[in-house]
C-alpha positions in Angstrom: -31.8 1.1 -0.6 -32.6 0.8 3.1 -31.9 -2.6 4.8 -32.7 -3.6 8.3 -29.9 -5.9 9.6 -31.6 -8.9 11.1 -28.7 -11.4 10.7 -25.0 -10.8 10.8 -23.7 -11.4 7.3 -24.7 -9.7 4.1 -24.1 -12.2 1.3 -22.8 -10.6 -1.9 -23.3 -12.7 -5.1 -20.3 -12.3 -7.3 -19.0 -13.3 -10.7 -15.6 -12.3 -11.9 -16.9 -11.6 -15.4 -19.6 -9.2 -14.2 -19.1 -5.4 -14.3 -17.6 -3.9 -11.2 -19.9 -1.7 -9.2 -19.2 0.6 -6.3 -21.3 0.4 -3.2 -21.4 2.9 -0.3 -22.7 1.9 3.1 -24.2 4.3 5.7 -25.5 4.0 9.3 -27.3 7.0 10.8 -26.2 9.1 7.9 -22.4 8.3 8.4 -20.5 6.3 5.9 -18.9 3.2 7.3 -17.8 1.2 4.2 -17.2 1.4 0.5 -16.7 -1.6 -1.8 -16.0 -2.3 -5.5 -17.8 -5.6 -6.2 -18.8 -7.5 -9.3 -22.4 -8.2 -8.3 -24.2 -10.9 -10.3 -27.5 -11.8 -8.6 -28.6 -14.1 -11.6 -25.6 -16.3 -12.1 -23.2 -15.9 -9.1 -20.0 -17.9 -9.1 -19.4 -17.3 -5.4 -20.9 -15.6 -2.4 -18.8 -13.3 -0.2 -19.9 -12.0 3.1 -19.9 -8.5 4.6 -19.9 -8.7 8.4 -22.7 -6.3 9.7 -22.7 -7.7 13.2 -22.2 -4.3 14.8 -25.4 -3.0 13.2 -27.7 -5.9 14.2 -31.2 -4.5 14.8 -30.4 -1.3 12.9 -31.3 0.1 9.6 -28.4 0.9 7.1 -28.5 2.5 3.7 -26.7 1.1 0.6 -26.2 3.3 -2.4 -23.9 3.2 -5.5 -23.8 2.0 -9.0 -26.0 -1.1 -8.7 -29.7 -0.8 -9.7 -32.2 -0.8 -6.9 -33.7 -4.1 -8.0 -30.3 -5.7 -7.7 -29.7 -4.3 -4.3 -33.1 -5.4 -3.2 -32.1 -9.0 -3.8 -29.2 -8.8 -1.3 -30.0 -10.8 1.8 -28.5 -11.2 5.4 -27.7 -14.6 6.9 -26.7 -15.9 10.2 -23.7 -17.7 8.9 -21.0 -17.0 6.3 -21.1 -18.9 2.9 -19.4 -22.3 2.7 -15.7 -21.9 1.9 -14.8 -25.6 1.5 -12.9 -26.4 -1.7 -11.6 -29.8 -2.8 -8.5 -28.3 -4.4 -7.4 -26.0 -1.6 -3.7 -26.4 -0.8 -3.0 -28.4 2.4 0.4 -27.1 3.4 0.2 -23.5 2.0 -1.7 -20.7 3.6 -4.7 -19.4 1.7 -7.4 -16.9 2.6 -10.8 -18.4 3.4 -12.3 -16.5 0.5 -11.2 -13.9 -2.0 -7.9 -12.5 -3.2 -4.7 -12.2 -1.2 -1.4 -10.6 -1.9 1.5 -9.2 0.2 2.2 -10.6 3.7 1.9 -7.7 6.2 2.6 -7.1 9.8 4.7 -10.2 10.4 5.5 -10.4 14.0 6.3 -13.0 16.6 5.0 -12.0 20.0 4.2 -13.9 23.3 4.6 -17.3 21.6 2.4 -16.5 18.6 3.3 -15.8 15.0 1.0 -13.2 13.4 0.4 -13.2 9.7 -1.5 -10.2 8.4 -2.0 -9.9 4.6 -3.4 -7.8 1.8 -6.9 -9.1 1.3 -9.9 -8.5 -0.9 -12.7 -10.3 1.0 -15.3 -9.6 -1.8 -13.7 -11.0 -5.0 -10.9 -13.0 -6.5 -9.3 -10.0 -8.0 -7.1 -7.2 -6.5 -9.1 -4.5 -4.9 -10.8 -3.3 -1.6 -7.5 -3.7 0.2 -8.0 -4.8 3.8 -5.6 -6.5 6.3 -6.6 -10.1 6.8 -5.2 -11.9 9.9 -4.1 -15.4 10.9 -2.2 -16.8 13.8 0.1 -19.8 14.4 2.4 -21.3 17.0 4.4 -23.3 14.6 4.4 -21.4 11.2 2.7 -24.4 9.6 -0.9 -24.6 11.0 -2.7 -21.3 10.8 -6.0 -20.1 12.4 -8.0 -17.5 10.6 -8.9 -14.4 12.6 -11.4 -11.5 11.8 -10.5 -8.6 9.5 -7.8 -6.6 11.2 -7.8 -3.3 9.2 -10.4 -2.0 6.7 -10.4 0.9 4.3 -11.6 4.4 5.5 -11.5 8.1 4.4 -7.6 7.9 4.4 -7.7 5.2 1.7 -7.6 1.5 1.3 -5.1 -0.4 3.6 -1.8 -1.2 1.7 1.2 -3.1 3.0 3.1 -2.5 6.2 4.8 -4.2 9.2 4.4 -5.1 12.8 6.6 -4.5 15.9 6.2 -5.4 19.6 7.1 -2.3 21.7 8.6 -4.3 24.6 9.9 -1.1 26.3 6.8 0.9 25.9 8.6 3.8 24.2 5.7 4.7 22.0 3.5 5.6 24.9 0.9 2.8 24.5 2.3 0.5 27.3 4.9 -2.2 27.4 4.5 -5.0 24.9 1.9 -3.1 22.8 1.8 -4.4 19.3 2.4 -1.6 16.7 1.4 -1.8 13.1 2.7 0.6 10.5 0.7 0.6 7.2 0.2 2.7 4.1 -3.2 4.5 3.9 -3.5 4.6 0.1 -5.2 7.9 -0.3 -6.7 8.2 -3.8 -7.4 4.4 -4.0 -11.1 4.7 -3.0 -13.7 7.4 -3.6 -13.9 8.0 0.1 -10.3 9.3 0.3 -10.6 11.1 -3.0 -13.4 13.1 -1.7 -11.3 14.1 1.3 -8.3 14.9 -0.8 -6.0 12.4 0.9 -2.8 11.0 -0.6 -0.6 8.0 0.4 0.6 8.4 4.0 2.1 6.0 6.6 -0.1 5.5 9.5 0.0 3.6 12.8 -2.4 1.1 14.4 -2.0 -0.2 17.9 -3.2 -3.5 19.5 -3.4 -4.0 23.3 -5.0 -7.5 23.1 -2.3 -9.5 21.4 -3.0 -8.5 17.9 -6.7 -9.5 17.9 -8.0 -6.0 17.4 -6.1 -3.1 15.8 -7.0 0.5 16.7 -6.0 3.2 14.2 -4.0 5.9 15.8 -2.9 8.4 13.2 -0.3 9.4 10.6 3.3 9.1 11.4 4.9 10.0 8.0 3.1 12.4 5.7 3.0 12.1 2.0 6.4 12.5 0.4 6.0 11.7 -3.2 4.1 9.4 -5.7 2.6 6.4 -4.1 5.1 6.1 -1.2 4.3 3.0 0.7 5.2 -0.3 2.5 7.0 0.8 5.8 9.2 -1.8 7.4 10.5 -1.2 11.0 13.3 -2.7 13.0 15.7 -1.9 15.9 19.3 -1.0 15.2 21.2 -1.5 18.5 24.5 -0.1 17.3 23.1 3.3 16.7 20.5 3.2 19.3 17.5 3.9 17.1 14.4 2.3 15.4 14.8 2.3 11.7 12.0 2.5 9.1 12.6 1.7 5.4 10.1 3.0 2.9 9.4 2.8 -0.9 9.0 6.2 -2.4 8.6 6.1 -6.2 10.2 4.6 -9.3 13.3 2.8 -7.9 13.7 5.3 -5.0 13.7 4.4 -1.3 14.1 6.3 2.0 15.4 5.4 5.4 14.1 7.0 8.6 15.2 7.0 12.3 13.2 7.3 15.5 13.8 6.9 19.3 10.1 6.6 20.2 8.6 4.7 17.2 6.2 7.6 16.6 8.3 10.5 15.3 10.5 9.7 12.3 13.4 11.7 10.7 14.7 10.8 7.2 18.4 9.9 7.2 18.9 8.6 3.6 17.3 8.6 0.3 18.7 6.4 -2.6 17.9 4.6 -5.8 18.4 1.0 -6.6 18.1 -0.1 -10.2 15.4 -2.8 -10.9 14.2 -2.7 -7.3 10.8 -1.3 -6.2 8.3 -1.5 -3.4 8.1 -3.7 -0.3 11.6 -2.9 1.0 13.3 -4.9 3.7 16.6 -4.4 5.5 18.2 -7.0 7.7 21.5 -8.4 8.9 22.8 -12.0 8.4 25.9 -13.7 9.7 28.2 -15.0 6.9 28.2 -18.8 7.2 31.6 -20.2 8.0 33.1 -16.8 9.0 32.5 -16.3 12.8 31.8 -12.7 13.8 31.3 -11.5 10.2 27.8 -10.2 9.1 26.4 -8.4 6.2 23.2 -6.4 5.6 20.7 -7.3 2.9 18.5 -4.6 1.3 15.5 -6.4 -0.2 12.7 -5.5 -2.6 9.4 -7.0 -3.8 10.6 -9.0 -6.8 13.2 -10.8 -4.8 16.0 -8.6 -5.9 18.5 -7.7 -3.3 21.9 -6.1 -2.6 24.4 -7.0 0.0 26.3 -4.3 1.9 26.7 -2.4 5.2 24.4 -0.3 7.3 25.5 2.1 9.9 22.1 3.1 11.3 21.8 6.1 9.0 22.4 4.7 5.6 22.8 1.5 3.6 25.9 1.2 1.5 25.7 -1.5 -1.2 28.7 -3.7 -1.9 27.2 -5.7 -4.7 25.2 -5.3 -7.8 21.5 -6.1 -7.7 21.1 -9.9 -7.3 18.1 -12.2 -7.9 16.9 -14.2 -4.9 14.3 -16.2 -6.8 14.7 -18.6 -9.7 11.1 -18.0 -10.9 8.7 -15.0 -10.9 5.9 -16.5 -8.8 7.2 -15.2 -5.4 6.6 -11.6 -4.5 6.6 -9.1 -1.6 8.4 -11.2 0.9 8.6 -9.9 4.4 10.6 -11.0 7.5 9.1 -11.7 10.9 9.8 -9.1 13.7 10.5 -10.5 17.2 12.5 -13.5 16.1 15.9 -13.3 17.7 17.8 -16.4 16.7 17.1 -16.5 12.9 15.7 -14.5 10.0 12.3 -16.0 8.8 10.8 -14.8 5.5 7.4 -15.4 4.1 6.4 -14.6 0.5 3.2 -14.3 -1.5 2.8 -16.7 -4.5 1.0 -15.1 -7.3 -1.1 -18.0 -8.4 -4.0 -17.6 -10.9 -6.5 -20.4 -10.1 -9.6 -19.1 -8.5 -12.3 -21.8 -9.1 -12.6 -22.3 -5.2 -13.5 -18.7 -4.5 -9.9 -17.8 -3.4 -6.8 -16.8 -5.3 -3.2 -16.5 -4.2 -1.3 -18.3 -1.4 1.7 -17.9 0.9 4.8 -20.0 0.4 6.2 -22.2 3.2 8.1 -19.8 5.4 11.8 -20.0 5.0 14.9 -19.4 7.0 17.5 -17.1 5.4 21.3 -17.5 5.4 24.2 -15.9 3.7 26.8 -18.3 2.1 30.0 -17.8 0.1 30.6 -19.6 -3.1 32.3 -19.4 -6.5 30.1 -16.4 -7.5 30.5 -14.7 -4.1 28.1 -14.2 -1.2 24.5 -15.2 -2.0 21.3 -15.4 0.0 20.1 -18.9 0.6 16.6 -20.3 1.5 15.5 -23.3 3.5 12.1 -24.3 4.8 11.7 -23.4 8.4 12.8 -26.0 11.0 9.2 -26.4 12.2 8.4 -27.7 8.7 11.4 -29.9 8.5 10.7 -31.4 11.9 7.2 -32.5 10.9 8.5 -34.5 7.9 8.1 -38.3 8.2 9.9 -40.5 5.7 7.4 -42.8 4.0 9.7 -44.5 1.5 12.4 -44.1 -1.1 12.7 -44.8 -4.8 16.0 -45.8 -6.3 17.1 -44.3 -9.6 17.4 -47.1 -12.2 19.4 -46.1 -15.2 19.2 -42.5 -14.1 15.4 -42.5 -13.8 12.8 -42.8 -11.0 9.0 -42.4 -10.9 7.5 -41.3 -7.6 3.6 -41.7 -7.1 2.0 -39.0 -5.0 -1.0 -40.9 -3.7 -3.3 -37.8 -3.4 -1.4 -36.3 -0.5 1.2 -33.5 -0.3 4.7 -34.8 -0.5 8.3 -33.6 0.0 10.9 -35.5 -2.1 14.6 -35.2 -1.7 16.9 -36.3 -4.5 20.3 -37.5 -3.2 23.1 -37.3 -5.8 26.5 -39.0 -5.7 28.5 -36.3 -7.6 28.2 -33.4 -10.0 25.2 -34.3 -12.1 22.4 -32.7 -14.3 19.0 -33.0 -12.8 15.5 -32.9 -14.4 12.4 -33.3 -12.3 9.0 -33.2 -13.9 5.8 -32.6 -11.8 2.8 -32.6 -14.2 3.7 -30.2 -16.9 6.4 -28.4 -14.8 10.0 -29.0 -15.4 12.7 -28.2 -12.8 16.1 -28.5 -14.6 19.6 -27.9 -13.4 22.6 -28.5 -15.7 24.8 -29.5 -12.7 24.6 -29.9 -8.9 26.3 -32.0 -6.3 23.9 -31.3 -3.4 20.5 -32.8 -2.5 17.5 -31.3 -4.3 14.3 -30.7 -2.2 10.8 -30.4 -3.8 7.6 -29.6 -1.9 4.5 -30.6 -3.8 1.0 -29.4 -2.7 -2.3 -28.9 -4.4 -1.7 -26.5 -7.2 1.8 -25.5 -6.2 5.5 -26.7 -6.3 8.4 -25.2 -4.4 12.0 -26.3 -4.9 15.4 -25.8 -3.2 18.7 -26.5 -4.9 22.4 -26.1 -4.0 21.8 -25.6 -0.3 19.1 -23.1 -1.0 21.1 -20.8 -3.3 18.4 -21.6 -5.9 14.9 -21.3 -4.7 11.7 -21.2 -7.0 8.1 -21.9 -7.2 5.6 -23.0 -9.9 1.8 -23.0 -10.1 0.8 -26.4 -11.3 -2.5 -28.3 -12.0 -4.8 -28.3 -9.0 -5.1 -32.2 -9.2 -1.3 -32.6 -9.3 -1.4 -35.0 -6.3 -3.0 -37.6 -8.5 0.0 -37.8 -10.7 3.6 -39.0 -10.5 6.9 -37.1 -10.2 9.5 -38.1 -12.7 13.1 -37.7 -11.7 16.2 -37.9 -13.9 19.9 -37.6 -12.7 23.0 -39.1 -14.3 24.7 -39.5 -10.9 21.6 -39.9 -8.7 21.2 -42.6 -6.1 17.8 -42.4 -4.5 14.7 -40.2 -4.1 13.5 -40.0 -0.5 9.8 -39.4 0.1 8.4 -37.5 3.1 4.9 -36.5 4.3 4.4 -33.4 6.4 2.3 -34.1 9.6 0.2 -31.0 10.2 
């Protein structure tokens, strides 16, 4: 079908129960896009928008699986479809439309936090992997930005990381933002036709992360679906380090002095751990001068050990960072010097609003000793805590309290007076601990609950009813004293 682009956005009518159809887009005979989309022109559940602004006034061609009469009903509009939704979370980041998963390219540069993320702009299911983009100055309030990276002949755009080259060693100028990502060759027909496999590629931004220019491949295909590069600077050995998932439970570590040319220094396997690796150091709380390295993977499994710039040497068995299975693919922010900030994807299922998935409240990580040894601990970032305003407290009477939510997100903190069992019910969700002697913090937002117990040694998240803020929170504790209630001022 030939289409003259008279307005910027091509609206795609979609229903998740429709059959997926592949569409190819051409301008002047050259392919510029490929989508898998569940078109339903008769009974669409949502409209998603393809930005054709660079082709205004031109004629494009659309081919693929969809019938000509279906393609003929697609129309262009000046504006994007309405994305408002009454049940969208208020404290947790969501894409304006479509599916999101892994946080990508997390970097703090020039006073701005950049969140890139895996994104399907054209449906509420995984696919068509792009990098979306949002920015913030406080980690709480996010501003949506245009698509950062889109699929091409090298594949769809899988996960990766960001780094600010303050010294300009990569040759793109001082303070250039570098983004390492996996080009998932074989994940779209475009790359299959070219015979491309999974490779690690580099994109560069010279305008503060607003636009990313793809540069080229920095690590060729090694094996399987090798993916998810994460870069950091290791001062002790004078090199940049890149950790990469290879296949199965196998990972690799690379070194570089120029952020472009990488040499493998270690390959190892870690039982139960796979994809989205991270490697970072944390001081041991209460032991001045002592630090340990954390090797991290997607499911929240981690090992504590040592890193000498060439290899990671584990000192513990595989440990579980999360109390539930909702969090996944967490990544730490590059460019933050005084703390380690982690952000994780929450794998929620609700999609009635035309979006699916969200990001957890960013957390600060620490390493604390205890009866079972060193453990990773999670705490909401200080920016979140500083915005909390106390709005009241509810005493426990005979070990029980009921806290009304009043249709707004709330943070509750249960103070306890000694070792006590704790049970907190939010809607149909139960948070239960047989014993704790420290405050319990619970963040309650539309459709989601996060909780922190034992100084953050226990962290978890649950998906809950979208209208949860119209209910009450039920708190039980044998030695509890009071439930303090807070609002977060955005």
